[in-house]
KEFITOR-91270 format. One line per 2 residues: number of its first residue (from 1); their letters; for each residue x, y, z of N, C-alpha, C. Coordinates in nm, 2 decimals. Layout:
BEGIN
NUM> a> X Y Z X Y Z X Y Z ~ ...
END
This chain:
BEGIN
1> xx> 15.35 20.23 -1.56 15.46 20.18 -1.48 15.49 20.29 -1.38 ~ 15.46 20.41 -1.38 15.48 20.51 -1.27 15.37 20.46 -1.15
3> xx> 15.27 20.42 -1.18 15.19 20.37 -1.08 15.21 20.26 -0.98 ~ 15.30 20.17 -1.05 15.36 20.06 -0.97 15.49 20.13 -0.88
5> xx> 15.55 20.20 -0.96 15.64 20.26 -0.86 15.59 20.35 -0.75 ~ 15.49 20.40 -0.76 15.42 20.49 -0.65 15.36 20.40 -0.56
7> xx> 15.30 20.29 -0.60 15.24 20.19 -0.52 15.37 20.12 -0.42 ~ 15.48 20.11 -0.47 15.59 20.03 -0.38 15.62 20.12 -0.25
9> xx> 15.62 20.05 -0.16 15.63 20.12 -0.02 15.79 20.10 0.03 ~ 15.83 20.17 0.11 15.95 20.17 0.15 15.97 20.08 0.27
11> xx> 16.08 19.99 0.25 16.10 19.91 0.38 16.22 20.00 0.44 ~ 16.21 20.01 0.57 16.31 20.09 0.64 16.40 20.00 0.72
13> xx> 16.53 20.00 0.71 16.61 19.89 0.78 16.72 19.96 0.86 ~ 16.72 19.88 0.99 16.79 19.94 1.11 16.95 19.84 1.08
15> xx> 17.02 19.90 1.00 17.16 19.83 0.97 17.26 19.85 1.09 ~ 17.25 19.95 1.16 17.34 19.95 1.27 17.31 19.84 1.40
17> xx> 17.19 19.80 1.38 17.15 19.70 1.49 17.21 19.55 1.45 ~ 17.24 19.54 1.34 17.31 19.39 1.26 17.46 19.43 1.31
19> xx> 17.50 19.53 1.29 17.65 19.55 1.36 17.67 19.56 1.49 ~ 17.59 19.61 1.58 17.60 19.62 1.72 17.55 19.49 1.80
21> xx> 17.44 19.43 1.73 17.40 19.29 1.80 17.41 19.16 1.73 ~ 17.40 19.08 1.80 17.39 18.93 1.75 17.23 18.89 1.75
23> xx> 17.18 18.88 1.64 17.02 18.88 1.65 16.98 18.71 1.66 ~ 16.92 18.69 1.78 16.90 18.55 1.81 16.76 18.50 1.76
25> xx> 16.66 18.59 1.76 16.53 18.54 1.71 16.46 18.66 1.67 ~ 16.36 18.67 1.57 16.28 18.77 1.50 16.13 18.75 1.54
27> xx> 16.07 18.86 1.55 15.93 18.88 1.56 15.87 18.99 1.49 ~ 15.75 18.95 1.44 15.67 19.06 1.37 15.57 19.12 1.46
29> xx> 15.56 19.24 1.47 15.45 19.30 1.55 15.39 19.43 1.46 ~ 15.25 19.43 1.51 15.19 19.55 1.45 15.25 19.68 1.52
31> xx> 15.21 19.80 1.49 15.24 19.91 1.56 15.11 20.02 1.55 ~ 15.09 20.04 1.65 14.98 20.17 1.67 15.04 20.30 1.61
33> xx> 14.98 20.35 1.51 15.03 20.49 1.46 14.91 20.58 1.46 ~ 14.94 20.70 1.44 14.85 20.81 1.41 14.83 20.83 1.25
35> xx> 14.75 20.91 1.20 14.73 20.92 1.06 14.83 20.99 1.00 ~ 14.89 21.09 1.05 15.02 21.14 0.99 15.13 21.05 0.98
37> xx> 15.16 20.99 1.09 15.27 20.88 1.11 15.28 20.80 0.98 ~ 15.15 20.74 0.96 15.15 20.62 0.84 15.21 20.70 0.73
39> xx> 15.13 20.85 0.70 15.18 20.90 0.57 15.35 20.92 0.57 ~ 15.41 20.95 0.68 15.55 20.98 0.70 15.60 20.83 0.67
41> xx> 15.57 20.74 0.72 15.65 20.61 0.68 15.62 20.58 0.55 ~ 15.52 20.58 0.49 15.49 20.56 0.36 15.60 20.63 0.28
43> xx> 15.65 20.76 0.31 15.76 20.81 0.24 15.88 20.80 0.27 ~ 15.89 20.69 0.38 16.02 20.65 0.43 16.11 20.73 0.51
45> xx> 16.02 20.80 0.59 16.11 20.88 0.70 16.09 20.86 0.84 ~ 16.16 20.75 0.84 16.18 20.70 1.01 16.33 20.68 1.04
47> xx> 16.35 20.69 1.17 16.48 20.67 1.19 16.49 20.58 1.33 ~ 16.59 20.49 1.32 16.59 20.38 1.44 16.71 20.42 1.54
49> xx> 16.77 20.54 1.52 16.90 20.54 1.59 16.90 20.50 1.71 ~ 16.82 20.56 1.81 16.83 20.53 1.94 16.71 20.43 1.98
51> xx> 16.64 20.38 1.90 16.51 20.30 1.93 16.54 20.17 2.00 ~ 16.43 20.14 2.08 16.44 20.01 2.17 16.31 19.97 2.20
53> xx> 16.29 19.85 2.22 16.15 19.79 2.25 16.16 19.76 2.39 ~ 16.03 19.77 2.47 16.04 19.74 2.61 15.90 19.70 2.66
55> xx> 15.90 19.59 2.75 15.77 19.56 2.79 15.73 19.59 2.93 ~ 15.64 19.66 2.91 15.59 19.73 3.05 15.44 19.70 3.08
57> xx> 15.39 19.65 3.17 15.28 19.61 3.24 15.20 19.52 3.11 ~ 15.27 19.42 3.09 15.24 19.33 2.98 15.20 19.39 2.84
59> xx> 15.24 19.48 2.80 15.23 19.55 2.70 15.37 19.60 2.63 ~ 15.38 19.57 2.49 15.50 19.59 2.44 15.50 19.74 2.36
61> xx> 15.62 19.80 2.39 15.61 19.96 2.35 15.75 19.95 2.27 ~ 15.77 20.06 2.19 15.89 20.11 2.14 15.92 20.25 2.16
63> xx> 16.04 20.30 2.19 16.07 20.39 2.24 16.16 20.46 2.15 ~ 16.19 20.59 2.14 16.28 20.68 2.09 16.29 20.67 1.93
65> xx> 16.18 20.59 1.88 16.17 20.58 1.73 16.14 20.71 1.66 ~ 16.21 20.76 1.59 16.18 20.91 1.52 16.10 20.90 1.39
67> xx> 15.98 20.93 1.40 15.91 20.95 1.25 15.89 21.09 1.23 ~ 15.95 21.14 1.13 15.94 21.27 1.08 15.80 21.33 1.07
69> xx> 15.76 21.46 1.10 15.65 21.49 1.07 15.60 21.50 0.91 ~ 15.48 21.48 0.90 15.43 21.47 0.76 15.44 21.59 0.69
71> xx> 15.51 21.61 0.57 15.52 21.73 0.51 15.41 21.82 0.47 ~ 15.31 21.76 0.46 15.17 21.82 0.43 15.06 21.82 0.55
73> xx> 15.12 21.80 0.67 15.04 21.78 0.79 15.02 21.94 0.82 ~ 14.92 21.96 0.91 14.89 22.09 0.96 14.92 22.09 1.11
75> xx> 14.83 22.14 1.20 14.85 22.13 1.33 14.83 21.99 1.38 ~ 14.78 21.90 1.31 14.74 21.75 1.36 14.87 21.68 1.35
77> xx> 14.98 21.70 1.30 15.10 21.63 1.30 15.12 21.59 1.45 ~ 15.19 21.46 1.43 15.22 21.40 1.56 15.36 21.44 1.63
79> xx> 15.36 21.41 1.76 15.50 21.40 1.82 15.60 21.31 1.76 ~ 15.73 21.32 1.74 15.81 21.28 1.66 15.88 21.15 1.75
81> xx> 15.88 21.18 1.84 15.96 21.03 1.91 15.85 20.98 2.04 ~ 15.74 20.99 2.02 15.64 20.94 2.13 15.65 20.79 2.14
83> xx> 15.64 20.73 2.28 15.62 20.59 2.26 15.50 20.55 2.19 ~ 15.52 20.43 2.13 15.43 20.38 2.04 15.40 20.23 2.07
85> xx> 15.27 20.21 2.09 15.25 20.06 2.14 15.25 19.95 2.04 ~ 15.32 19.82 2.05 15.34 19.74 1.95 15.21 19.62 1.98
87> xx> 15.18 19.56 1.89 15.08 19.46 1.88 15.14 19.32 1.86 ~ 15.15 19.25 1.98 15.19 19.11 1.99 15.09 19.03 2.07
89> xx> 15.07 18.90 2.04 15.01 18.81 2.12 15.05 18.80 2.25 ~ 14.95 18.77 2.34 14.98 18.77 2.49 15.11 18.67 2.52
91> xx> 15.10 18.55 2.45 15.19 18.44 2.48 15.34 18.49 2.43 ~ 15.33 18.58 2.33 15.46 18.62 2.26 15.53 18.73 2.37
93> xx> 15.43 18.80 2.43 15.48 18.90 2.51 15.54 18.83 2.64 ~ 15.48 18.72 2.68 15.53 18.68 2.80 15.66 18.61 2.80
95> xx> 15.65 18.53 2.67 15.78 18.46 2.64 15.91 18.56 2.63 ~ 15.88 18.68 2.56 16.00 18.77 2.53 16.01 18.85 2.67
97> xx> 15.92 18.88 2.77 15.95 18.94 2.89 16.03 18.85 2.97 ~ 16.02 18.71 2.97 16.09 18.62 3.04 16.24 18.60 3.00
99> xx> 16.26 18.61 2.85 16.40 18.59 2.80 16.48 18.74 2.81 ~ 16.42 18.84 2.81 16.48 18.98 2.84 16.51 18.96 2.98
101> xx> 16.41 18.94 3.08 16.48 18.94 3.20 16.56 18.85 3.26 ~ 16.56 18.73 3.23 16.66 18.62 3.25 16.80 18.62 3.18
103> xx> 16.79 18.62 3.06 16.92 18.61 2.99 17.00 18.75 2.97 ~ 16.93 18.86 2.98 17.01 18.99 2.97 17.02 19.03 2.83
105> xx> 16.89 19.00 2.74 16.89 19.03 2.62 16.81 19.15 2.58 ~ 16.81 19.21 2.48 16.72 19.33 2.44 16.64 19.31 2.34
107> xx> 16.55 19.39 2.32 16.46 19.40 2.20 16.49 19.51 2.12 ~ 16.54 19.50 1.99 16.57 19.60 1.91 16.50 19.59 1.78
109> xx> 16.43 19.70 1.72 16.38 19.72 1.59 16.47 19.67 1.47 ~ 16.42 19.59 1.40 16.52 19.55 1.28 16.48 19.63 1.15
111> xx> 16.33 19.65 1.13 16.30 19.70 1.01 16.15 19.75 1.02 ~ 16.09 19.83 0.95 15.97 19.87 0.94 15.92 19.83 0.78
113> xx> 15.81 19.80 0.77 15.76 19.77 0.64 15.60 19.77 0.64 ~ 15.53 19.76 0.52 15.40 19.76 0.52 15.32 19.62 0.46
115> xx> 15.27 19.55 0.51 15.23 19.41 0.49 15.07 19.42 0.47 ~ 15.02 19.40 0.35 14.88 19.40 0.32 14.81 19.54 0.37
117> xx> 14.88 19.67 0.35 14.84 19.78 0.38 14.85 19.83 0.54 ~ 14.90 19.75 0.61 14.94 19.78 0.76 15.08 19.77 0.79
119> xx> 15.11 19.88 0.88 15.25 19.89 0.91 15.31 19.78 1.01 ~ 15.40 19.72 0.97 15.46 19.62 1.08 15.59 19.67 1.10
121> xx> 15.65 19.60 1.23 15.79 19.63 1.26 15.84 19.49 1.30 ~ 15.97 19.46 1.24 16.02 19.34 1.28 16.11 19.39 1.41
123> xx> 16.09 19.28 1.52 16.17 19.31 1.64 16.29 19.20 1.64 ~ 16.40 19.22 1.67 16.49 19.12 1.70 16.53 19.10 1.84
125> xx> 16.52 18.99 1.90 16.57 18.95 2.04 16.73 18.93 2.02 ~ 16.81 19.04 2.08 16.94 19.04 2.04 17.03 19.06 2.15
127> xx> 17.16 19.02 2.16 17.26 19.02 2.24 17.37 19.11 2.19 ~ 17.41 19.19 2.28 17.52 19.28 2.22 17.63 19.21 2.19
129> xx> 17.71 19.28 2.09 17.83 19.19 2.05 17.95 19.27 2.11 ~ 18.06 19.19 2.12 18.19 19.25 2.18 18.28 19.32 2.10
131> xx> 18.36 19.41 2.12 18.45 19.46 2.02 18.51 19.38 1.92 ~ 18.57 19.26 1.97 18.63 19.18 1.88 18.55 19.10 1.81
133> xx> 18.42 19.08 1.83 18.33 19.01 1.75 18.31 19.11 1.62 ~ 18.30 19.25 1.66 18.26 19.34 1.54 18.37 19.35 1.44
135> xx> 18.50 19.34 1.51 18.63 19.34 1.42 18.63 19.22 1.34 ~ 18.58 19.10 1.39 18.58 18.97 1.33 18.49 18.98 1.22
137> xx> 18.36 19.03 1.23 18.28 19.06 1.12 18.31 19.14 1.00 ~ 18.38 19.27 1.06 18.45 19.34 0.94 18.54 19.27 0.87
139> xx> 18.64 19.20 0.92 18.74 19.13 0.87 18.69 19.03 0.76 ~ 18.57 18.95 0.80 18.51 18.87 0.70 18.46 18.95 0.59
141> xx> 18.40 19.06 0.60 18.33 19.14 0.51 18.43 19.18 0.39 ~ 18.54 19.23 0.46 18.65 19.29 0.38 18.72 19.17 0.29
143> xx> 18.71 19.05 0.35 18.76 18.93 0.28 18.70 18.90 0.14 ~ 18.57 18.89 0.20 18.46 18.86 0.09 18.46 18.98 -0.02
145> xx> 18.47 19.07 0.01 18.48 19.18 -0.09 18.59 19.16 -0.20 ~ 18.71 19.15 -0.12 18.82 19.12 -0.20 18.81 18.99 -0.28
147> xx> 18.76 18.89 -0.24 18.75 18.77 -0.33 18.66 18.79 -0.45 ~ 18.56 18.86 -0.43 18.44 18.91 -0.53 18.53 18.97 -0.62
149> xx> 18.60 19.08 -0.59 18.69 19.17 -0.67 18.77 19.07 -0.77 ~ 18.85 18.98 -0.71 18.94 18.93 -0.78 18.87 18.82 -0.87
151> xx> 18.75 18.78 -0.83 18.69 18.68 -0.94 18.62 18.77 -1.06 ~ 18.59 18.87 -1.03 18.53 18.97 -1.12 18.63 19.01 -1.22
153> xx> 18.77 19.03 -1.16 18.87 19.08 -1.26 18.93 18.95 -1.34 ~ 18.92 18.84 -1.27 18.97 18.72 -1.36 18.90 18.68 -1.47
155> xx> 18.76 18.69 -1.45 18.68 18.64 -1.55 18.63 18.74 -1.65 ~ 18.67 18.86 -1.62 18.66 18.97 -1.71 18.68 18.93 -1.87
157> xx> 18.60 18.96 -1.95 18.63 18.93 -2.09 18.69 19.05 -2.16 ~ 18.80 19.02 -2.21 18.88 19.14 -2.29 18.84 19.12 -2.43
159> x> 18.80 19.23 -2.49 18.77 19.23 -2.64 18.89 19.29 -2.70
END
């Protein structure tokens, strides 16, 4: 049982992106990492706070993504916020580049996870939400929470 729990890897989700942006499309990309970065990711030590993806010279890069230094690393530990290259197909990069330039959209990281032993990052093609959109989403969330609470209390079995 403990072996299964040890083998399960963390999926790190950028919850703030779903609050700040309207996600229009999603892409899965590989990410080029150094050895100690992989070990830190397996421990779940990454932060998306100011991270964004950008296409430069027909290559996709992610900036400002913080991966904490590996706890058992030595002098070979990595720089925590270095730019990291993303692995996408050439056609995907061209399409993303045209959409970001023309429509004023942005590429934001949504989550990092491991798939078949390789680190993957999910990017979202996103448009920024206005303040009233954020308020509307919060109101929906509150209403849903209230209805769930009422249903729970209504069908509670009294012994």
